[in-house]
C-alpha positions in Angstrom: -231.0 -86.9 11.2 -228.5 -86.4 14.2 -225.4 -84.6 13.0 -222.8 -82.9 14.8 -223.3 -79.3 14.0 -219.8 -78.2 14.3 -218.7 -80.7 12.0 -221.7 -81.9 9.8 -220.4 -85.4 10.4 -223.3 -87.8 11.1 -223.1 -89.2 14.7 -222.2 -92.6 15.6 -225.8 -94.4 17.2 -224.5 -97.6 17.9 -220.9 -97.7 19.6 -220.7 -101.4 19.7 -221.1 -101.8 16.1 -219.8 -98.5 14.9 -222.9 -98.2 12.8 -223.8 -94.1 11.8 -227.3 -92.3 12.0 -226.9 -92.6 7.8 -226.3 -96.1 7.8 -229.4 -96.8 10.4 -231.5 -94.9 7.7 -229.9 -96.6 4.9 -231.2 -99.9 6.6 -234.6 -98.8 7.5 -235.1 -97.2 4.1 -233.7 -100.4 2.6 -236.6 -102.4 4.6 -235.6 -103.1 8.0 -239.0 -102.9 9.9 -238.2 -103.9 13.6 -235.0 -103.6 15.7 -234.2 -107.1 15.0 -234.1 -106.8 11.5 -231.9 -103.5 11.8 -229.5 -105.7 13.9 -229.3 -108.3 11.5 -228.8 -106.0 8.6 -226.0 -103.7 10.1 -225.4 -105.4 14.0 -226.9 -101.8 15.6 -228.7 -102.9 18.7 -227.3 -106.6 18.8 -224.3 -105.3 21.8 -225.3 -103.4 24.8 -228.6 -102.3 23.5 -228.4 -98.5 24.3 -228.8 -97.6 20.9 -232.1 -99.5 20.7 -234.3 -96.2 21.5 -232.5 -94.6 18.6 -233.0 -97.5 16.5 -236.8 -97.4 17.5 -237.1 -93.5 16.9 -235.8 -94.2 13.5 -238.5 -97.2 12.5 -241.3 -94.6 14.0 -240.0 -91.8 11.5 -239.9 -94.1 8.6 -243.4 -95.4 9.6 -244.6 -92.0 9.7 -243.2 -90.7 6.8 -244.7 -93.9 4.9 -248.1 -93.1 6.0 -248.0 -89.8 5.1 -246.7 -90.7 1.4 -249.4 -93.1 1.1 -252.2 -90.6 2.0 -251.0 -88.2 -0.4 -250.3 -90.5 -3.2 -254.4 -91.8 -2.5 -255.4 -88.3 -2.6 -253.5 -87.5 -5.5 -254.6 -90.3 -7.8 -257.2 -90.0 -10.5 -260.9 -91.6 -9.6 -260.9 -94.7 -11.4 -263.9 -95.2 -13.8 -265.6 -98.8 -13.6 -265.4 -100.8 -16.9 -268.2 -101.1 -19.2 -268.9 -104.5 -20.7 
């Protein structure tokens, strides 16, 4: 998360649409998986495009976190015994 250390205020990711890093994270957490989907949901990335690298970074971090949580869940899942008839 990008925060202004002095004030603990979220940073604006997209100046054109006035989208903060927290709003971007919420859109990604709600299911946006591409820059285009983020743009449809929040407007970020639909203006000048300068924020697209940050949007891609946020999407990549979300994918990496999801991959780790799936791997941990698979390791933690109990073994399933085959059904006997």
